[in-house]
C-alpha positions in Angstrom: 0.0 0.0 0.0 1.2 3.5 -0.6 0.0 7.2 -0.4 0.6 9.4 -3.4 1.5 13.0 -2.9 -1.4 15.5 -3.2 -1.2 18.3 -5.7 -2.9 21.6 -4.9 -2.8 24.3 -7.6 -2.4 27.8 -6.2 -2.7 31.2 -7.8 0.7 32.8 -7.6 -1.0 36.2 -7.0 -2.6 34.7 -3.8 0.8 34.0 -2.3 2.3 37.1 -0.7 4.8 35.6 1.8 7.0 32.4 2.0 7.5 30.8 5.3 10.4 28.3 5.7 10.7 26.2 8.8 13.0 23.6 10.3 10.7 21.1 12.0 13.6 19.6 13.9 14.6 22.8 15.6 11.4 24.8 15.4 13.3 27.6 13.7 11.3 29.4 11.1 11.7 32.4 8.8 9.4 34.5 6.6 10.2 36.1 3.3 8.2 39.3 3.1 8.8 42.5 1.2 12.2 41.3 -0.1 13.4 40.6 3.5 14.1 37.3 5.1 13.5 37.5 8.8 13.0 35.2 11.8 9.4 34.4 12.6 8.4 34.0 16.2 5.0 32.3 15.8 3.2 30.4 13.1 -0.4 31.2 12.2 -3.1 30.2 9.7 -2.8 32.5 6.7 -3.7 31.4 3.2 -1.4 34.1 1.7 1.6 32.3 3.2 3.4 29.6 1.3 4.7 27.0 3.9 7.8 25.1 3.1 9.8 22.6 5.1 12.2 19.6 4.6 12.6 16.1 5.7 16.0 15.0 6.8 18.0 12.4 4.9 17.8 9.9 7.8 14.0 10.0 7.9 13.5 8.7 4.3 14.9 6.1 2.0 15.8 6.4 -1.6 16.5 4.3 -4.7 17.1 4.6 -8.4 15.1 2.7 -11.0 15.3 2.4 -14.8 12.2 2.1 -17.1 11.9 1.5 -20.8 11.1 4.5 -22.9 8.4 2.5 -24.5 6.2 2.7 -21.4 3.3 5.1 -21.8 3.6 8.3 -19.7 0.3 7.7 -18.0 1.5 4.3 -16.7 4.8 5.5 -15.2 3.5 6.8 -11.8 2.0 3.4 -10.9 5.0 1.5 -12.2 7.3 3.7 -10.1 5.3 3.0 -7.0 5.5 -0.8 -7.7 9.2 -0.5 -8.3 9.7 1.4 -5.0 8.1 -1.5 -3.1 10.2 -4.1 -4.9 13.6 -2.3 -4.8 13.3 -1.1 -1.2 11.6 -4.2 0.2 8.7 -2.1 1.6 5.9 -3.7 3.7 3.0 -4.3 1.3 0.5 -3.8 4.2 1.9 -0.4 5.0 1.2 3.0 3.5 4.1 5.2 2.3 4.6 8.7 0.9 6.3 8.2 -2.4 7.6 10.8 -4.9 10.1 10.7 -7.7 12.1 12.9 -10.1 13.4 11.9 -13.5 17.1 12.2 -14.3 17.8 14.0 -17.6 19.8 11.6 -19.8 19.8 10.4 -23.4 20.2 6.7 -22.6 18.0 3.9 -23.9 16.2 3.8 -20.6 14.6 6.5 -18.4 16.1 7.0 -15.0 14.2 8.0 -11.8 15.2 8.8 -8.3 12.5 7.7 -5.9 12.1 9.1 -2.4 10.0 7.3 0.3 8.9 8.4 3.7 6.7 6.7 6.3 3.5 8.7 7.1 4.0 8.0 10.8 7.3 9.7 10.8 6.0 12.7 8.9 3.0 12.9 11.1 5.0 12.9 14.3 7.4 15.5 12.9 4.9 17.9 11.2 1.6 17.6 13.1 2.5 20.3 15.6 3.2 22.7 12.7 0.0 21.6 10.8 -2.1 22.4 13.9 -0.9 26.0 13.6 -0.8 26.5 9.9 -3.5 24.0 8.8 -1.4 23.0 5.8 2.2 22.6 4.6 2.5 23.3 0.9 6.0 21.8 0.3 8.1 19.2 2.1 11.4 18.7 0.2 13.9 15.9 0.8 17.0 17.6 2.3 19.5 16.3 -0.3 17.4 17.8 -3.1 17.6 21.3 -1.7 21.0 21.8 -3.3 19.3 21.7 -6.7 18.3 25.3 -6.2 22.0 26.4 -6.2 22.3 25.3 -9.8 18.9 26.6 -11.0 19.7 30.1 -9.6 23.3 29.8 -11.1 24.9 30.2 -7.7 27.0 27.2 -8.6 28.0 26.1 -12.2 26.3 22.9 -13.3 29.5 21.2 -14.5 31.7 18.7 -12.7 31.0 16.6 -9.6 30.3 18.4 -6.2 30.1 16.9 -2.8 28.0 18.6 0.0 28.4 17.8 3.7 26.0 19.3 6.1 25.8 18.9 9.9 22.4 19.4 11.6 21.5 18.7 15.2 19.8 15.4 14.4 21.5 14.4 11.1 24.7 14.7 9.1 24.5 13.7 5.4 26.8 13.6 2.4 25.3 14.4 -1.0 26.7 14.2 -4.5 25.7 16.1 -7.6 27.0 15.6 -11.1 26.6 18.3 -13.7 23.9 20.0 -11.6 21.8 16.8 -11.1 21.3 14.8 -7.8 23.3 11.6 -7.8 23.4 10.1 -4.3 23.1 10.9 -0.6 23.9 9.1 2.7 23.6 9.9 6.3 26.5 9.4 8.7 26.4 8.9 12.5 28.0 12.3 13.2 25.1 14.8 13.7 26.0 17.7 16.0 24.3 16.1 18.9 26.2 12.8 18.3 29.5 14.8 18.0 28.7 16.4 21.4 28.0 13.0 22.9 31.2 11.5 21.5 33.2 14.4 23.0 31.7 13.8 26.4 32.7 10.1 26.2 36.2 11.1 25.3 36.7 13.4 28.3 34.7 11.1 30.6 32.3 13.8 31.8 29.2 15.7 30.8 30.4 19.0 29.3 28.1 22.0 29.3 26.3 21.7 26.0 25.9 25.5 25.5 29.7 26.0 26.2 30.6 23.1 23.7 28.6 24.5 20.8 29.7 28.1 21.5 33.3 27.0 21.2 32.6 24.9 18.1 30.7 27.8 16.5 33.1 30.6 17.4 36.6 28.9 17.1 36.1 25.5 15.5 39.2 23.4 14.9 41.4 26.4 15.5 40.3 26.9 19.2 43.0 28.1 21.5 41.8 25.6 24.1 44.2 22.7 23.7 41.8 20.1 25.2 39.0 21.0 22.9 41.2 21.3 19.9 42.8 17.8 20.4 39.4 16.1 20.8 37.9 18.0 17.9 40.7 16.8 15.7 40.1 13.2 16.8 36.3 13.3 16.3 36.5 15.0 12.9 39.3 12.5 11.9 36.7 9.8 12.4 34.2 11.8 10.5 36.4 12.1 7.5 37.4 8.4 7.5 33.6 7.7 7.1 33.3 10.4 4.4 36.3 9.0 2.6 34.6 5.6 2.5 31.5 7.1 1.1 33.5 9.0 -1.6 35.2 5.8 -2.5 31.9 4.0 -2.9 30.3 6.8 -4.9 33.2 6.9 -7.3 33.0 3.2 -7.9 29.2 2.9 -8.0 28.7 5.9 -10.3 31.9 5.7 -12.2 33.2 9.1 -11.1 36.7 10.1 -12.1 37.1 12.7 -9.4 35.3 15.0 -6.9 35.8 18.5 -8.2 34.7 20.5 -5.2 33.5 19.8 -1.7 31.3 22.2 0.4 31.0 21.7 4.1 28.5 23.5 6.4 26.3 23.2 9.5 23.1 24.5 10.9 25.2 26.4 13.6 27.3 28.2 11.0 30.7 27.4 9.3 33.0 25.4 11.5 36.3 27.2 11.4 39.2 25.2 10.0 37.0 22.3 8.8 37.4 23.1 5.1 41.2 23.2 5.5 41.2 20.0 7.5 39.0 18.3 4.8 41.4 19.5 2.0 44.4 18.2 3.8 42.8 14.9 4.8 40.9 14.1 1.6 43.0 16.0 -0.8 39.9 17.6 -2.3 39.3 21.3 -2.9 37.0 22.4 -0.1 35.1 25.5 1.0 32.5 26.6 3.5 28.9 25.9 2.5 27.8 29.5 3.0 26.6 31.3 -0.1 25.5 34.9 -0.9 21.8 34.7 -1.8 21.3 38.5 -2.2 18.5 38.3 0.4 18.2 41.0 3.0 18.3 39.8 6.7 19.5 41.0 10.1 21.3 37.9 11.4 25.1 37.2 11.0 24.3 33.6 9.9 21.1 31.8 8.8 20.9 28.0 8.4 21.7 27.4 4.7 18.8 24.9 4.4 16.5 27.8 5.2 17.8 29.7 2.2 17.6 26.7 0.0 14.0 26.0 1.1 13.2 29.6 0.1 14.7 29.1 -3.4 13.0 25.8 -3.8 9.7 27.4 -3.0 10.2 29.9 -5.9 11.0 27.0 -8.2 8.0 24.9 -7.0 5.6 27.8 -7.6 6.9 28.2 -11.2 6.8 24.4 -11.9 5.4 22.0 -9.4 6.7 19.0 -11.3 10.3 20.1 -11.0 10.4 19.6 -7.2 9.9 16.4 -5.2 7.1 17.1 -2.7 6.5 14.7 0.2 3.8 16.7 1.9 0.8 14.9 3.3 -0.7 18.1 4.6 -1.8 20.0 1.4 -3.9 23.2 1.8 -7.7 22.8 1.3 -8.8 23.4 -2.3 -10.6 26.6 -3.2 -14.3 26.7 -2.2 -15.5 26.4 -5.8 -13.4 23.2 -6.2 -14.8 21.4 -3.1 -17.8 19.1 -3.5 -19.7 20.9 -0.7 -18.9 24.3 -2.3 -20.1 23.1 -5.7 -23.3 21.8 -4.2 -24.0 25.1 -2.4 -23.2 27.1 -5.6 -25.5 24.9 -7.7 -28.3 25.2 -5.1 -28.0 28.9 -4.9 -27.9 29.2 -8.7 -31.1 27.2 -9.1 -33.0 29.3 -6.5 -31.6 32.5 -8.1 -32.8 31.5 -11.5 -36.3 30.7 -10.2 -36.6 34.1 -8.6 -34.9 36.0 -11.3 -37.7 36.1 -13.9 -40.5 37.8 -11.8 -38.0 40.1 -10.1 -36.2 41.3 -13.2 -39.0 43.8 -14.2 -39.6 45.0 -10.7 -35.9 45.5 -10.1 -35.6 47.2 -13.5 -38.4 49.7 -12.6 -36.7 50.5 -9.3 -33.4 51.0 -11.0 -34.9 53.4 -13.5 -36.7 55.4 -10.8 -33.4 55.6 -8.8 -31.6 56.8 -12.0 -34.2 59.5 -12.7 -34.1 60.8 -9.1 -30.3 60.9 -9.2 -30.3 62.7 -12.6 -32.8 65.3 -11.3 -30.6 66.1 -8.3 -27.6 66.4 -10.6 -29.5 68.6 -13.0 -30.5 71.0 -10.2 -26.9 71.3 -9.1 -25.7 71.9 -12.6 -28.5 74.6 -13.3 -27.5 76.5 -10.1 -23.9 76.3 -11.2 -24.7 77.5 -14.7 -26.8 80.5 -13.5 -23.9 81.6 -11.3 -21.5 81.5 -14.2 -23.9 83.3 -16.5 -24.2 86.2 -14.1 -20.4 86.3 -13.8 -20.1 86.5 -17.6 -22.6 89.3 -17.9 -20.8 91.4 -15.4 -17.5 90.8 -17.2 -19.0 91.8 -20.5 -20.3 95.2 -19.1 -16.8 95.9 -17.7 -15.2 95.0 -21.0 -17.6 97.4 -22.9 -16.6 100.3 -20.6 -12.9 99.5 -20.9 -13.2 99.3 -24.7 -14.6 102.9 -24.9 -11.8 104.2 -22.6 -9.2 102.4 -24.8 -10.7 104.1 -28.0 -10.5 107.5 -26.5 -7.0 107.0 -25.3 -6.0 105.6 -28.7 -7.2 108.8 -30.4 -5.3 111.0 -28.0 -2.2 108.8 -28.5 -2.3 109.0 -32.3 -2.6 112.9 -32.2 0.3 113.2 -29.9 2.3 110.7 -32.0 1.8 112.9 -35.1 2.8 116.1 -33.3 6.0 114.5 -31.9 6.9 112.9 -35.2 6.6 116.3 -37.0 8.7 118.0 -34.3 11.3 115.3 -34.6 11.4 115.6 -38.4 11.9 119.3 -38.2 14.7 119.0 -35.7 16.5 116.0 -37.2 15.8 115.9 -40.9 15.5 119.7 -41.8 18.2 120.8 -44.1 19.5 124.4 -44.1 19.3 126.1 -47.5 22.5 127.9 -46.8 24.3 124.6 -46.8 22.7 123.7 -50.1 23.7 126.9 -51.7 27.3 126.6 -50.4 27.5 123.1 -52.0 26.1 124.3 -55.3 28.5 127.3 -55.4 31.5 125.0 -55.0 30.4 122.7 -57.7 29.6 125.6 -60.1 33.1 127.0 -59.5 34.6 123.6 -60.1 33.1 123.3 -63.6 33.6 127.0 -64.5 29.9 127.7 -64.6 28.4 131.0 -63.4 25.0 131.9 -62.0 23.1 135.0 -63.0 19.9 134.2 -61.1 19.0 131.8 -58.2 15.5 131.2 -56.8 14.1 128.7 -54.3 10.7 127.7 -53.1 10.3 125.1 -50.3 12.3 122.1 -51.6 12.8 123.3 -55.2 15.6 125.4 -56.7 15.7 127.3 -59.9 19.2 128.3 -61.0 20.0 130.3 -64.2 23.4 128.9 -65.4 25.9 130.8 -67.7 29.0 129.1 -69.3 31.3 129.7 -72.2 30.9 126.0 -73.2 27.7 124.0 -73.2 29.6 120.8 -72.3 30.4 122.3 -68.9 26.7 122.7 -68.3 26.1 119.1 -69.2 29.0 117.8 -67.1 27.8 119.8 -64.1 24.3 118.4 -64.4 25.7 114.8 -64.7 28.0 115.4 -61.7 25.1 116.6 -59.5 22.9 113.7 -60.6 25.7 111.1 -59.8 26.9 112.5 -56.5 23.6 113.8 -55.0 21.1 111.1 -56.1 20.2 110.3 -52.5 19.3 114.1 -51.8 17.5 114.8 -55.1 14.1 113.7 -56.3 14.5 115.2 -59.8 16.9 117.4 -61.8 16.0 119.0 -65.1 17.3 121.8 -67.3 15.5 123.4 -70.1 17.2 123.6 -73.5 20.5 125.3 -73.5 20.6 128.4 -75.7 23.6 130.5 -77.0 23.4 134.2 -76.5 24.1 135.8 -79.9 25.5 138.9 -78.4 28.2 137.6 -76.1 28.5 134.0 -77.3 27.7 132.5 -73.8 25.5 129.5 -73.2 22.5 129.8 -70.8 20.1 127.3 -69.3 17.6 127.3 -66.4 18.3 124.3 -64.0 15.4 123.0 -61.8 16.4 120.8 -58.8 13.7 119.1 -56.6 15.3 118.2 -53.2 14.0 115.2 -51.2 
């Protein structure tokens, strides 16, 4: 017998916060408003997405291969049967079974199967379920590392080994090219390490002091007793880990382990990565990554962060994450049988009453609209009358001002003409004496005499006398060329020769500008 995991579709817009919790330590965090902070108390809130994990020691795993010719719809049932066969499960017992397919191009399809006993999950998560009413996602702890590759925190090439110490479990996990490969628990959880230390020294050491030194100083503690015993215990730890690495290389045909990451729920154990590198000869580092998530604590359990990242992946694609929850949230009201019955009943009653009521309701609606429009019309009429009166007053004022502007404009034009005339007389008036002086110089220049000169306003008449008629012509041409901007017109009547004295005479008329 077995229990299949339940699937509950949720609207992404309905989820506002993500709550991650460690059921083993009762430590919980909430991601809200781009901040990841510790949560003191759980409560029922459907806008919270609840995520937890099940430790590696509380489940069993196996890998099965299926022919690619098997229809997709038959695969879930076959995987359940395979799980019972491969793991030797009790046919009379129920189990929570889930699986994930390994991406490969082989002739057969490969699946990792994860199995948990309902009794174990119920004992672990029932206190939480009583407070939250549901748990959306329970991820097998070894699969949490998958989020590191999906979010590109680690590159998905090569083989990586992860070692993580929690209070109740310590497990080694292998990933190859970003895909889960194998995991195994070891008998060196933090609580077991504490107990082994007490056995070594032959007395019960204060637990708080022990973990304080392990967290703050690690293998580089200045306390020689602690340092010596830490080295012995972790020497045993790495002997066990080395045996697991040897097995994994042989079983999965691994040429090498490219990188090892070591961490704990308490924080990085100082000196452990160096010890690992020296003991195993593998490149090692702390399992402590930067997730670009805001928080106030100096260190947060890495599995809390990985649960947060896995929650995002699960909400994007439920099939991409193995989910061992047996406490799904209740479906939406419209999806429940009781909800559908109530909706159907209400709809039938509503349809029965709708026909006779439709006309009565329509009449009331029209009356209400008419009443509302009358009130609005009265308000608008009052407002319109107020603005009409304002416009009338403004028009009267404009009329008076237009008359005043007309009178002022006439006065302005008269004064403008007077000032223009005065300016013209002062600036543009030419003295006739200056004109006469200029003409006299030019007459002398061309050897021409004057026997009569007469002027009226801007016109000059000059009687010219010369011994040669060409001199008269040259004078006129000179005046025309050099004074064209001062003269409107220049003209001379025909030139005549006086028979008595043989002089030439002509009457020159000059119109000045």
